[in-house]
Residue frames as a rotation matrix with the C-alpha (Angstrom) as fourth column:
UNK 1
0.602 0.797 -0.041 0.00
0.797 -0.603 -0.017 0.01
-0.039 -0.023 -0.999 0.04
UNK 2
-0.126 -0.582 0.804 1.16
0.529 -0.725 -0.441 3.48
0.839 0.370 0.399 -0.83
UNK 3
-0.484 0.021 -0.875 1.70
0.811 -0.365 -0.458 5.93
-0.329 -0.931 0.160 2.05
UNK 4
0.668 0.723 -0.175 -0.31
0.629 -0.675 -0.385 9.08
-0.397 0.147 -0.906 2.14
UNK 5
0.392 -0.508 0.767 1.21
0.748 -0.309 -0.587 11.53
0.535 0.804 0.259 -0.25
UNK 6
0.744 -0.046 0.667 1.47
-0.294 -0.918 0.265 14.23
0.601 -0.393 -0.696 2.38
UNK 7
0.910 -0.378 0.172 3.81
-0.029 0.355 0.934 11.91
-0.414 -0.855 0.312 4.46
UNK 8
0.481 -0.735 0.479 6.53
0.856 0.512 -0.074 11.87
-0.190 0.445 0.875 1.81
UNK 9
0.345 -0.518 -0.782 9.40
-0.148 -0.853 0.500 14.30
-0.927 -0.056 -0.371 1.65
UNK 10
0.932 0.223 0.286 9.95
0.223 0.270 -0.937 14.68
-0.286 0.937 0.202 -2.13
UNK 11
0.422 -0.857 -0.296 13.72
-0.897 -0.441 -0.003 15.16
-0.128 0.267 -0.955 -2.06
UNK 12
0.672 -0.332 -0.662 16.11
-0.082 0.855 -0.512 12.55
0.736 0.399 0.548 -3.40
UNK 13
0.845 -0.234 0.480 17.61
-0.508 -0.072 0.859 11.32
-0.166 -0.969 -0.180 -0.18
UNK 14
0.100 -0.877 -0.470 21.27
-0.370 0.405 -0.836 10.27
0.923 0.258 -0.284 0.24
UNK 15
0.964 0.122 0.237 22.02
-0.266 0.397 0.879 7.75
0.013 -0.910 0.415 3.02
UNK 16
-0.131 -0.987 -0.098 25.34
-0.771 0.163 -0.615 6.79
0.623 -0.005 -0.782 4.48
UNK 17
0.919 0.252 -0.304 25.68
-0.022 0.801 0.598 3.30
0.394 -0.542 0.742 6.02
UNK 18
0.729 -0.682 0.055 28.73
0.040 0.123 0.992 2.11
-0.683 -0.721 0.117 7.93
UNK 19
-0.204 -0.911 0.359 30.64
0.388 0.261 0.884 1.45
-0.899 0.319 0.300 4.72
UNK 20
-0.490 0.118 0.864 28.56
0.871 0.116 0.478 2.66
-0.044 0.986 -0.160 1.80
UNK 21
-0.738 0.348 -0.578 26.94
-0.282 -0.937 -0.205 5.71
-0.613 0.011 0.790 0.26
UNK 22
-0.331 0.726 0.603 23.41
0.882 0.465 -0.077 5.34
-0.336 0.506 -0.794 -1.17
UNK 23
-0.469 0.183 -0.864 22.52
-0.183 -0.977 -0.107 8.11
-0.864 0.107 0.492 -3.51
UNK 24
0.648 0.757 0.089 20.12
-0.032 0.143 -0.989 8.48
-0.761 0.638 0.117 -6.44
UNK 25
-0.127 -0.640 0.758 21.66
0.814 0.369 0.448 7.44
-0.566 0.674 0.474 -9.82
UNK 26
0.227 0.104 -0.968 22.50
-0.285 -0.943 -0.169 10.25
-0.931 0.315 -0.185 -12.14
UNK 27
0.967 0.142 -0.212 22.89
-0.238 0.205 -0.949 10.17
-0.091 0.968 0.233 -15.98
UNK 28
0.264 -0.947 -0.185 26.69
-0.893 -0.168 -0.417 10.24
0.363 0.275 -0.890 -15.57
UNK 29
-0.203 -0.294 0.934 26.44
-0.711 0.700 0.065 6.92
-0.673 -0.651 -0.351 -13.70
UNK 30
0.679 0.683 -0.270 25.02
-0.694 0.478 -0.539 5.10
-0.239 0.553 0.798 -16.81
UNK 31
0.233 -0.625 -0.745 28.22
-0.649 0.471 -0.598 3.38
0.725 0.622 -0.296 -17.96
UNK 32
-0.778 -0.554 0.295 29.16
-0.556 0.390 -0.735 2.08
0.292 -0.736 -0.611 -14.55
UNK 33
-0.138 0.842 0.521 25.59
-0.749 0.256 -0.612 1.11
-0.648 -0.475 0.595 -13.85
UNK 34
0.630 0.413 -0.658 25.36
-0.770 0.440 -0.462 -0.79
0.098 0.798 0.595 -17.15
UNK 35
-0.276 -0.833 -0.480 28.53
-0.604 0.539 -0.588 -2.77
0.748 0.127 -0.651 -16.33
UNK 36
-0.840 0.058 0.540 26.95
-0.473 0.411 -0.780 -3.94
-0.267 -0.910 -0.318 -13.07
UNK 37
0.010 0.988 0.153 23.40
-0.718 0.114 -0.687 -4.45
-0.696 -0.103 0.710 -14.23
UNK 38
0.758 0.269 -0.595 24.41
-0.642 0.469 -0.606 -6.44
0.116 0.841 0.528 -17.38
UNK 39
-0.501 -0.846 0.183 27.11
-0.865 0.491 -0.100 -8.58
-0.006 -0.208 -0.978 -15.77
UNK 40
-0.302 0.405 -0.863 26.15
-0.397 0.770 0.500 -12.21
0.867 0.494 -0.072 -16.61
UNK 41
-0.745 -0.041 -0.665 26.18
0.499 0.627 -0.598 -13.23
0.442 -0.778 -0.447 -12.93
UNK 42
-0.828 0.492 -0.270 23.74
-0.154 -0.661 -0.734 -10.30
-0.540 -0.566 0.623 -12.08
UNK 43
-0.522 0.682 -0.513 21.36
-0.844 -0.325 0.427 -10.67
0.124 0.655 0.745 -15.03
UNK 44
-0.696 0.222 -0.683 20.55
0.023 0.957 0.288 -14.26
0.717 0.185 -0.672 -14.27
UNK 45
-0.710 0.346 -0.613 18.76
0.695 0.207 -0.689 -13.10
-0.112 -0.915 -0.387 -11.12
UNK 46
-0.601 0.451 -0.660 16.84
-0.149 -0.874 -0.462 -10.04
-0.785 -0.179 0.592 -12.55
UNK 47
0.502 0.805 0.318 13.89
0.371 0.131 -0.919 -9.67
-0.781 0.579 -0.233 -14.86
UNK 48
-0.121 -0.589 0.799 15.04
0.985 0.026 0.169 -9.02
-0.121 0.808 0.577 -18.41
UNK 49
-0.637 -0.150 -0.756 15.78
0.143 -0.987 0.076 -5.39
-0.757 -0.060 0.650 -19.35
UNK 50
0.443 0.894 -0.068 13.24
0.183 -0.164 -0.969 -3.62
-0.878 0.417 -0.236 -21.53
UNK 51
0.829 -0.231 -0.509 15.82
-0.552 -0.485 -0.679 -2.62
-0.090 0.844 -0.529 -24.06
UNK 52
0.873 -0.487 0.007 18.55
0.480 0.858 -0.182 -4.86
0.083 0.162 0.983 -25.55
UNK 53
0.124 -0.856 0.503 21.14
0.280 -0.456 -0.845 -2.10
0.952 0.245 0.183 -25.64
UNK 54
-0.026 -0.155 -0.988 22.62
0.960 0.271 -0.068 -1.85
0.278 -0.950 0.142 -22.11
UNK 55
-0.930 -0.321 -0.179 23.26
0.359 -0.898 -0.254 1.93
-0.079 -0.300 0.951 -22.07
UNK 56
-0.580 0.783 0.225 19.77
-0.319 -0.473 0.822 2.66
0.749 0.405 0.524 -23.45
UNK 57
0.182 0.659 -0.730 18.23
0.482 0.587 0.650 0.31
0.857 -0.470 -0.211 -20.82
UNK 58
-0.248 -0.327 -0.912 20.08
0.969 -0.064 -0.241 1.79
0.021 -0.943 0.333 -17.86
UNK 59
-0.988 0.008 0.151 19.38
0.004 -0.997 0.081 5.40
0.151 0.081 0.985 -18.98
UNK 60
-0.173 0.985 -0.003 15.65
-0.219 -0.035 0.975 4.40
0.960 0.169 0.222 -18.95
UNK 61
0.212 0.174 -0.962 16.06
0.783 0.559 0.273 2.86
0.585 -0.811 -0.018 -15.53
UNK 62
-0.730 -0.493 -0.474 17.81
0.679 -0.604 -0.418 5.93
-0.080 -0.627 0.775 -14.12
UNK 63
-0.783 0.537 0.316 14.99
-0.339 -0.793 0.506 8.13
0.522 0.289 0.802 -15.57
UNK 64
0.143 0.852 -0.503 12.39
0.135 0.487 0.863 5.75
0.980 -0.191 -0.046 -14.06
UNK 65
-0.123 -0.273 -0.954 14.10
0.953 0.236 -0.190 5.89
0.277 -0.933 0.231 -10.68
UNK 66
-0.967 -0.251 -0.030 14.24
0.251 -0.938 -0.240 9.73
0.032 -0.240 0.970 -10.79
UNK 67
-0.406 0.895 0.185 10.50
-0.361 -0.343 0.867 9.82
0.839 0.285 0.463 -11.59
UNK 68
0.237 0.494 -0.837 9.79
0.557 0.637 0.533 7.55
0.796 -0.592 -0.124 -8.67
UNK 69
-0.613 -0.495 -0.617 11.71
0.790 -0.369 -0.489 9.89
0.014 -0.787 0.617 -6.37
UNK 70
-0.931 0.309 0.194 9.57
-0.251 -0.929 0.273 12.76
0.264 0.206 0.942 -7.65
UNK 71
-0.199 0.959 -0.202 6.24
-0.481 0.085 0.873 10.83
0.854 0.271 0.444 -7.57
UNK 72
0.515 0.382 -0.767 6.60
0.308 0.753 0.582 8.37
0.800 -0.536 0.270 -4.67
UNK 73
0.720 -0.288 0.632 9.31
-0.644 -0.616 0.453 9.96
0.259 -0.733 -0.629 -2.50
UNK 74
0.157 -0.685 0.711 11.47
-0.506 0.562 0.654 6.91
-0.848 -0.463 -0.259 -2.74
UNK 75
0.871 0.001 -0.491 13.24
-0.449 0.407 -0.795 4.72
0.199 0.913 0.355 -5.26
UNK 76
0.741 -0.666 -0.085 16.35
0.668 0.717 0.201 2.56
-0.073 -0.205 0.976 -5.59
UNK 77
0.725 -0.610 -0.320 19.73
-0.459 -0.775 0.435 4.22
-0.513 -0.169 -0.842 -4.94
UNK 78
0.460 -0.789 -0.408 23.10
-0.174 0.370 -0.913 3.69
0.871 0.491 0.033 -6.57
UNK 79
0.955 -0.281 -0.091 25.32
0.177 0.296 0.939 1.87
-0.237 -0.913 0.332 -4.01
UNK 80
0.622 -0.763 0.176 28.78
-0.231 -0.394 -0.890 3.35
0.748 0.513 -0.421 -3.83
UNK 81
0.801 -0.507 -0.317 31.87
0.548 0.409 0.730 2.03
-0.240 -0.759 0.606 -2.08
UNK 82
-0.117 -0.902 -0.415 34.64
0.516 -0.412 0.751 4.61
-0.849 -0.126 0.514 -1.90
UNK 83
-0.123 0.137 -0.983 33.03
-0.572 -0.819 -0.042 6.57
-0.811 0.557 0.179 -4.76
UNK 84
-0.896 -0.206 -0.394 32.79
-0.442 0.514 0.736 3.46
0.051 0.833 -0.551 -6.98
UNK 85
0.135 0.988 -0.078 29.33
-0.990 0.138 0.036 2.22
0.046 0.072 0.996 -8.13
UNK 86
-0.896 -0.431 0.110 28.96
-0.437 0.899 -0.038 -1.36
-0.083 -0.082 -0.993 -7.02
UNK 87
-0.759 0.650 0.045 25.20
0.643 0.736 0.213 -1.75
0.105 0.190 -0.976 -7.46
UNK 88
-0.518 0.642 0.565 21.73
-0.445 -0.766 0.464 -0.55
0.731 -0.011 0.682 -6.78
UNK 89
-0.661 0.358 -0.659 19.42
0.672 0.673 -0.309 -1.01
0.333 -0.648 -0.685 -3.82
UNK 90
-0.945 0.307 0.117 16.38
-0.327 -0.850 -0.413 0.55
-0.027 -0.428 0.903 -2.20
UNK 91
-0.418 0.885 0.205 12.69
0.167 0.297 -0.940 0.69
-0.893 -0.358 -0.272 -2.37
UNK 92
-0.965 0.159 -0.211 10.49
-0.232 -0.132 0.964 0.24
0.125 0.979 0.164 -5.46
UNK 93
-0.233 0.952 0.197 6.70
-0.590 0.022 -0.807 0.49
-0.773 -0.304 0.556 -5.60
UNK 94
-0.993 -0.101 0.064 5.32
-0.026 0.704 0.710 -2.46
-0.117 0.703 -0.701 -7.60
UNK 95
-0.504 0.854 -0.131 1.92
-0.863 -0.504 0.037 -1.75
-0.035 0.132 0.991 -9.04
UNK 96
-0.256 0.345 -0.903 1.18
-0.340 0.843 0.418 -5.45
0.905 0.414 -0.099 -9.75
UNK 97
-0.402 0.057 -0.914 1.24
0.727 0.627 -0.281 -6.07
0.557 -0.777 -0.293 -5.99
UNK 98
0.484 0.498 0.720 0.15
0.042 -0.835 0.549 -2.59
0.874 -0.235 -0.425 -4.87
UNK 99
0.927 -0.289 -0.239 3.07
0.289 0.146 0.946 -2.75
-0.238 -0.946 0.219 -2.44
UNK 100
0.629 -0.777 -0.021 6.68
-0.740 -0.590 -0.322 -1.65
0.238 0.218 -0.947 -2.01
UNK 101
0.862 -0.425 -0.278 9.62
0.438 0.899 -0.018 -3.99
0.257 -0.106 0.961 -2.31
UNK 102
0.505 -0.859 -0.082 13.13
-0.596 -0.415 0.688 -3.68
-0.625 -0.298 -0.721 -0.99
UNK 103
0.967 -0.195 0.165 15.60
0.251 0.600 -0.759 -4.71
0.049 0.776 0.629 -3.66
UNK 104
0.361 -0.907 -0.217 19.33
-0.569 -0.399 0.719 -4.93
-0.739 -0.136 -0.660 -4.29
UNK 105
0.914 -0.293 0.279 21.65
0.405 0.634 -0.659 -5.98
0.016 0.715 0.699 -7.02
UNK 106
0.583 -0.799 -0.150 25.42
-0.450 -0.471 0.759 -5.85
-0.677 -0.375 -0.633 -6.59
UNK 107
0.405 -0.552 -0.729 28.32
-0.779 0.208 -0.591 -6.48
0.478 0.807 -0.346 -8.88
UNK 108
0.821 -0.053 -0.568 29.78
0.197 0.961 0.195 -9.95
0.535 -0.272 0.800 -8.15
UNK 109
-0.249 -0.964 0.088 33.04
0.294 -0.162 -0.942 -8.34
0.923 -0.209 0.324 -6.90
UNK 110
-0.499 0.138 0.855 30.93
-0.700 -0.646 -0.305 -6.98
0.511 -0.751 0.419 -3.99
UNK 111
0.509 0.755 -0.413 29.25
-0.401 0.633 0.662 -10.30
0.761 -0.171 0.625 -3.12
UNK 112
0.449 -0.232 -0.863 29.88
0.572 0.816 0.078 -12.04
0.686 -0.529 0.499 0.17
UNK 113
-0.631 -0.764 0.133 30.99
0.463 -0.509 -0.726 -8.93
0.623 -0.396 0.675 2.05
UNK 114
-0.417 0.569 -0.708 27.71
0.853 -0.024 -0.522 -8.04
-0.314 -0.822 -0.475 3.83
UNK 115
-0.977 0.040 -0.207 26.92
-0.095 -0.960 0.262 -5.04
-0.189 0.275 0.943 1.67
UNK 116
-0.568 0.822 -0.046 23.54
0.056 0.095 0.994 -6.39
0.821 0.561 -0.100 0.56
UNK 117
0.054 0.559 -0.828 22.35
0.935 0.262 0.238 -6.87
0.350 -0.787 -0.508 4.20
UNK 118
-0.634 -0.357 -0.686 23.72
0.615 -0.770 -0.168 -3.40
-0.468 -0.529 0.708 5.05
UNK 119
-0.963 0.268 -0.043 21.78
-0.241 -0.773 0.587 -1.69
0.124 0.575 0.809 2.25
UNK 120
-0.332 0.895 -0.298 18.63
0.385 0.417 0.823 -3.80
0.861 0.159 -0.483 2.77
UNK 121
-0.131 0.235 -0.963 18.51
0.991 0.000 -0.135 -2.80
-0.031 -0.972 -0.232 6.44
UNK 122
-0.817 -0.231 -0.528 19.08
0.263 -0.965 0.015 0.85
-0.512 -0.127 0.849 5.59
UNK 123
-0.831 0.556 -0.001 16.35
-0.202 -0.300 0.932 0.80
0.518 0.775 0.362 2.99
UNK 124
-0.173 0.796 -0.580 13.94
0.711 0.509 0.486 -0.83
0.682 -0.328 -0.654 5.33
UNK 125
-0.359 -0.075 -0.930 14.65
0.846 -0.448 -0.290 1.70
-0.395 -0.891 0.224 8.03
UNK 126
-0.975 0.016 -0.223 14.08
-0.116 -0.889 0.444 4.51
-0.192 0.458 0.868 5.48
UNK 127
-0.647 0.752 -0.124 10.88
0.041 0.197 0.980 2.95
0.761 0.629 -0.158 4.24
UNK 128
0.039 0.709 -0.704 9.34
0.842 0.356 0.405 2.45
0.538 -0.609 -0.584 7.65
UNK 129
-0.079 -0.128 -0.989 10.74
0.888 -0.460 -0.012 5.34
-0.453 -0.879 0.150 9.65
UNK 130
-0.821 -0.245 -0.517 10.92
0.047 -0.930 0.365 8.10
-0.570 0.275 0.775 6.99
UNK 131
-0.840 0.512 -0.180 8.33
-0.275 -0.116 0.955 7.19
0.468 0.851 0.238 4.36
UNK 132
-0.521 0.633 0.573 5.89
-0.743 -0.005 -0.669 5.47
-0.421 -0.774 0.472 6.81
UNK 133
-0.292 0.378 -0.879 5.19
-0.639 0.606 0.473 2.33
0.711 0.700 0.064 4.79
UNK 134
0.404 0.554 0.728 3.13
-0.910 0.321 0.261 -0.26
-0.088 -0.768 0.634 6.64
UNK 135
0.645 -0.139 0.751 4.74
0.093 0.990 0.104 -3.36
-0.758 0.003 0.652 4.93
UNK 136
0.183 -0.623 -0.761 7.74
-0.965 -0.263 -0.017 -3.96
-0.189 0.737 -0.649 2.71
UNK 137
0.818 0.128 0.561 8.35
-0.057 0.988 -0.143 -7.14
-0.573 0.085 0.815 0.73
UNK 138
-0.163 -0.874 -0.458 11.16
-0.861 -0.101 0.499 -8.74
-0.482 0.476 -0.736 -1.18
UNK 139
0.840 0.496 0.218 11.08
-0.309 0.769 -0.560 -11.34
-0.445 0.403 0.799 -3.94
UNK 140
-0.221 -0.919 -0.327 13.60
-0.910 0.073 0.408 -13.62
-0.351 0.388 -0.852 -5.59
UNK 141
0.147 0.164 -0.975 13.94
-0.644 0.765 0.032 -16.84
0.751 0.623 0.218 -7.48
UNK 142
0.935 0.269 0.230 13.70
-0.346 0.552 0.759 -19.93
0.077 -0.789 0.610 -5.31
UNK 143
0.651 -0.744 -0.147 17.30
0.723 0.668 -0.176 -20.99
0.229 0.009 0.973 -6.09
UNK 144
0.061 -0.619 0.783 18.74
-0.023 -0.785 -0.619 -17.60
0.998 0.020 -0.062 -5.13
UNK 145
0.471 0.070 -0.879 19.67
0.767 0.459 0.448 -18.84
0.435 -0.886 0.162 -1.64
UNK 146
-0.629 -0.733 -0.258 22.11
0.769 -0.539 -0.344 -15.91
0.113 -0.415 0.903 -1.02
UNK 147
-0.650 0.449 0.612 19.36
-0.219 -0.883 0.416 -13.33
0.727 0.136 0.673 -1.60
UNK 148
0.413 0.828 -0.379 17.03
0.119 0.363 0.924 -15.26
0.903 -0.426 0.051 0.67
UNK 149
0.036 -0.492 -0.870 19.69
0.963 0.251 -0.102 -15.20
0.269 -0.834 0.482 3.33
UNK 150
-0.908 -0.296 0.297 19.96
0.248 -0.950 -0.189 -11.40
0.338 -0.098 0.936 3.04
UNK 151
-0.120 0.946 0.302 16.13
-0.232 -0.322 0.918 -11.21
0.965 0.040 0.258 3.37
UNK 152
0.556 0.294 -0.778 16.24
0.562 0.556 0.612 -13.22
0.612 -0.777 0.144 6.64
UNK 153
-0.355 -0.770 -0.530 19.11
0.928 -0.219 -0.303 -11.21
0.117 -0.599 0.792 8.03
UNK 154
-0.869 0.082 0.489 17.22
-0.001 -0.986 0.165 -8.01
0.496 0.143 0.857 7.27
UNK 155
-0.847 0.503 0.172 14.25
-0.224 -0.045 -0.974 -9.32
-0.482 -0.863 0.151 9.23
UNK 156
-0.195 0.760 -0.620 11.91
-0.967 -0.046 0.249 -10.41
0.161 0.648 0.745 6.42
UNK 157
-0.451 0.141 0.881 9.96
-0.334 0.889 -0.313 -13.68
-0.828 -0.435 -0.354 6.73
UNK 158
-0.988 0.070 -0.139 8.98
-0.098 0.419 0.903 -16.05
0.122 0.905 -0.407 3.99
UNK 159
-0.423 0.903 0.082 5.23
-0.564 -0.191 -0.803 -15.91
-0.710 -0.386 0.590 3.28
UNK 160
0.540 0.757 0.368 4.33
-0.028 0.454 -0.891 -17.33
-0.841 0.471 0.266 -0.17
UNK 161
-0.642 -0.621 0.449 5.16
0.484 0.125 0.866 -17.95
-0.594 0.774 0.220 -3.78
UNK 162
0.354 0.712 -0.607 4.05
-0.049 -0.634 -0.772 -15.62
-0.934 0.303 -0.190 -6.61
UNK 163
0.217 -0.297 0.930 4.36
0.968 0.186 -0.166 -14.95
-0.124 0.936 0.328 -10.28
UNK 164
0.564 -0.030 -0.825 6.21
0.135 -0.983 0.128 -11.86
-0.814 -0.184 -0.551 -11.44
UNK 165
0.354 -0.394 -0.848 7.37
-0.780 -0.625 -0.035 -10.48
-0.516 0.673 -0.529 -14.81
UNK 166
0.401 -0.114 -0.909 7.44
-0.753 0.523 -0.398 -13.81
0.521 0.844 0.124 -16.59
UNK 167
-0.779 -0.627 -0.001 8.92
-0.478 0.596 -0.645 -15.70
0.405 -0.502 -0.764 -13.65
UNK 168
0.041 0.883 -0.468 6.38
-0.210 0.465 0.860 -18.47
0.977 0.063 0.204 -12.78
UNK 169
0.676 0.120 -0.727 7.74
0.587 0.509 0.630 -19.24
0.445 -0.852 0.274 -9.32
UNK 170
-0.215 -0.676 0.705 9.10
-0.058 -0.711 -0.701 -16.46
0.975 -0.191 0.113 -7.14
UNK 171
-0.114 0.155 -0.981 9.47
0.919 0.391 -0.045 -16.55
0.377 -0.907 -0.187 -3.37
UNK 172
0.205 0.324 0.924 7.97
0.006 -0.944 0.330 -13.68
0.979 -0.062 -0.195 -1.36
UNK 173
-0.346 -0.309 -0.886 9.28
0.914 0.100 -0.392 -12.47
0.210 -0.946 0.248 1.95
UNK 174
0.118 0.301 0.946 7.95
0.168 -0.945 0.280 -9.46
0.979 0.126 -0.163 3.86
UNK 175
-0.571 -0.248 -0.783 8.05
0.813 -0.032 -0.582 -7.54
0.119 -0.968 0.220 7.11
UNK 176
0.546 0.774 0.321 5.58
0.649 -0.633 0.422 -5.10
0.529 -0.022 -0.848 8.66
UNK 177
0.079 -0.464 0.882 6.62
-0.310 -0.853 -0.420 -1.83
0.947 -0.240 -0.212 10.31
UNK 178
0.676 0.247 0.695 5.74
-0.723 0.039 0.689 -3.30
0.143 -0.968 0.205 13.71
UNK 179
0.921 -0.388 0.018 7.81
0.380 0.910 0.163 -6.44
-0.080 -0.144 0.986 13.17
UNK 180
0.292 -0.865 0.407 10.74
0.498 -0.225 -0.837 -4.39
0.816 0.448 0.366 11.95
UNK 181
0.217 -0.119 0.969 10.54
-0.617 -0.786 0.042 -2.03
0.757 -0.607 -0.244 14.92
UNK 182
0.888 0.163 0.431 10.42
-0.450 0.506 0.736 -4.95
-0.098 -0.847 0.522 17.34
UNK 183
0.751 -0.659 0.041 13.43
0.635 0.705 -0.317 -6.61
0.180 0.264 0.948 15.68
UNK 184
0.086 -0.733 0.674 15.47
0.152 -0.659 -0.736 -3.39
0.985 0.166 0.055 15.89
UNK 185
0.336 0.037 0.941 14.68
-0.836 -0.449 0.316 -3.23
0.434 -0.893 -0.120 19.61
UNK 186
-0.713 -0.677 -0.182 15.81
-0.552 0.703 -0.449 -6.82
0.432 -0.220 -0.875 20.02
UNK 187
-0.521 0.638 0.568 12.34
-0.515 0.295 -0.805 -7.96
-0.681 -0.711 0.175 20.99
UNK 188
-0.505 0.366 -0.782 11.46
-0.740 0.283 0.610 -10.09
0.444 0.887 0.128 17.94
UNK 189
0.383 0.789 0.480 8.57
-0.914 0.400 0.072 -12.42
-0.135 -0.466 0.874 18.76
């Protein structure tokens, strides 16, 4: 469910985590973003791009993310480590589910270092505490065990299987604002 429009601060927010900078992607990020987004180890986990040309596709994505910042007050960020783009992560409203997802995709060089958990937790905190979302979900393919582990570490719980963008079997995890708040206090049920 969408938060009330009056609750959203319509600025493109920049967040700093312990090791990373999360900032909206800019047109100048297109080449680095395409190198991450179209890496073969990354593309196998993501829905197909709308355009076959990587630069055209990521320019469209960057424009779509900017529009979401303007219209929704949130969107995925570029994930930067020491000024180098290593992926994207954040919140994305999904009309097919009338709900907001937390998502991440990182270059394989950044896998296994805890960055995905770090950005997922930051995005969830932003979604619940700043935007005021009541529930946030995450989805992935059933054999993406690493992504499911990130979901669990971030406090999401497996709920069901769904279809999404041509994928017939996708696992759905979610967490409510109350569950997230309890887990941050160390009082998870």
